[in-house]
C-alpha positions in Angstrom: 33.6 40.6 89.2 34.3 38.0 91.7 33.4 37.8 95.4 36.9 38.6 96.6 37.3 41.2 99.4 39.4 44.1 98.1 41.9 45.8 100.4 43.5 48.8 98.7 46.2 50.8 100.4 47.1 54.4 99.7 49.9 53.5 97.3 47.5 51.7 95.0 45.1 53.0 92.3 45.5 54.7 89.0 46.3 58.5 89.2 45.1 60.8 86.5 45.4 64.6 86.1 42.0 65.9 85.1 41.8 69.6 84.0 44.4 70.6 86.6 43.2 68.3 89.4 44.7 65.1 90.7 42.3 62.0 90.9 43.3 58.6 92.3 40.9 55.9 91.1 40.8 53.8 94.3 38.5 51.2 92.8 36.7 51.2 89.5 33.9 49.4 87.8 36.1 46.5 86.6 36.4 45.4 90.2 32.8 46.1 91.3 30.8 44.7 88.5 30.3 48.3 87.3 28.1 49.0 90.4 30.3 51.8 91.7 33.7 53.5 91.7 35.6 55.5 94.4 37.8 58.4 93.5 40.2 60.3 95.8 40.3 63.8 94.5 42.8 66.5 95.2 41.8 69.9 94.0 44.3 72.8 93.9 43.3 76.4 94.6 41.0 77.5 91.7 40.6 73.9 90.6 37.4 71.9 90.0 35.3 70.9 87.0 33.1 73.1 84.8 29.3 72.8 85.3 28.2 69.4 84.1 25.3 66.9 84.3 25.1 63.2 83.9 21.4 62.0 84.2 22.2 58.3 84.7 24.8 58.7 87.4 24.6 59.6 91.1 27.6 60.9 93.0 28.4 61.8 96.5 31.3 63.8 97.8 32.8 63.8 101.3 35.2 66.7 102.0 38.2 65.3 103.8 40.1 68.6 104.0 39.9 72.1 102.6 36.9 74.1 101.4 35.0 74.0 98.1 32.2 76.0 96.7 29.5 73.7 95.2 27.1 75.2 92.7 23.8 73.8 91.4 20.8 75.3 89.7 19.4 75.6 93.2 22.2 77.8 94.5 25.6 77.7 96.1 27.1 76.3 99.2 30.5 76.4 100.8 31.4 72.9 101.9 34.3 72.4 104.3 36.0 69.6 106.1 33.5 66.9 107.1 30.9 68.3 104.7 28.9 66.0 102.4 27.3 66.6 99.0 24.9 64.2 97.3 24.0 64.6 93.6 21.1 62.2 92.7 20.4 60.6 89.3 18.4 62.8 87.1 20.8 65.2 85.5 21.2 68.0 88.0 23.8 70.5 86.8 26.6 70.8 89.3 30.2 71.8 89.8 32.6 72.7 92.5 35.6 75.0 92.8 38.4 75.3 95.4 38.0 78.9 96.5 40.7 78.6 99.2 44.4 79.1 99.0 45.3 75.5 99.8 44.5 72.1 98.3 41.2 70.5 99.0 40.8 66.8 99.4 37.5 65.0 98.5 36.4 61.4 98.4 33.9 60.8 95.6 31.7 57.8 95.0 30.0 57.3 91.7 27.1 54.9 91.1 27.1 53.2 88.7 30.7 53.1 87.8 32.0 54.5 84.5 32.9 58.1 85.2 36.4 57.0 86.2 36.8 55.7 82.6 35.9 59.2 81.3 38.6 60.6 83.7 41.1 58.1 82.3 40.4 59.0 78.7 40.2 62.8 79.2 43.0 63.1 81.8 46.7 62.5 81.7 48.8 60.1 83.9 50.4 62.0 86.8 52.2 61.1 90.0 50.7 61.3 93.5 50.2 64.9 94.5 51.3 66.1 91.0 48.9 68.6 89.4 48.9 69.1 85.6 48.5 72.6 84.2 44.8 73.6 83.9 43.5 72.6 80.5 43.2 75.1 77.7 39.9 74.6 75.9 41.3 74.6 72.3 39.1 73.4 69.4 40.9 70.0 69.6 40.2 69.6 73.3 36.5 70.7 72.8 36.2 68.0 70.0 37.6 65.3 72.3 35.4 66.4 75.2 32.3 66.4 72.9 33.1 62.8 71.9 33.7 61.7 75.5 30.6 63.4 76.7 28.5 61.5 74.2 30.2 58.2 75.1 29.7 58.6 78.8 26.3 60.3 78.9 27.5 63.6 80.2 26.9 67.3 79.2 29.4 70.0 80.0 28.2 73.6 80.2 30.1 76.9 79.8 32.1 77.9 83.0 29.7 80.7 83.9 26.5 78.6 83.4 25.6 78.5 87.2 26.7 82.1 88.0 
């Protein structure tokens, strides 16, 4: 990392499809000395990650547009445009799902960086506003996810874990 100011426009950043969602990695750890990463997330209706935890990472989410249901072990909350969610270090199980009939748009900051590398390894390259088909959890996908979870210090739980 150098001390250069970074100006990144909307056409820049690596875009990956992650389990049916569209994530643009605006800036990753390689440009921030691994201190943080910023990810622009577009979540289609029904989209969002399974319940998961990562004890050494904190995240915050700012909802730019749409409406998401965030779930934690403490309960559920509907978070709409202008809403904010903070997940501190420590391993709180959390997830979100787009429960509306239109795309949601979220800005996610991850500290320290690294989760964007998980997304790049687990996801697939896509174009801006392109959404891959939701992922089928085959034994091969589960094996890959298990390896990546161990590599990135994450645990993924069954989809109904927080219900």
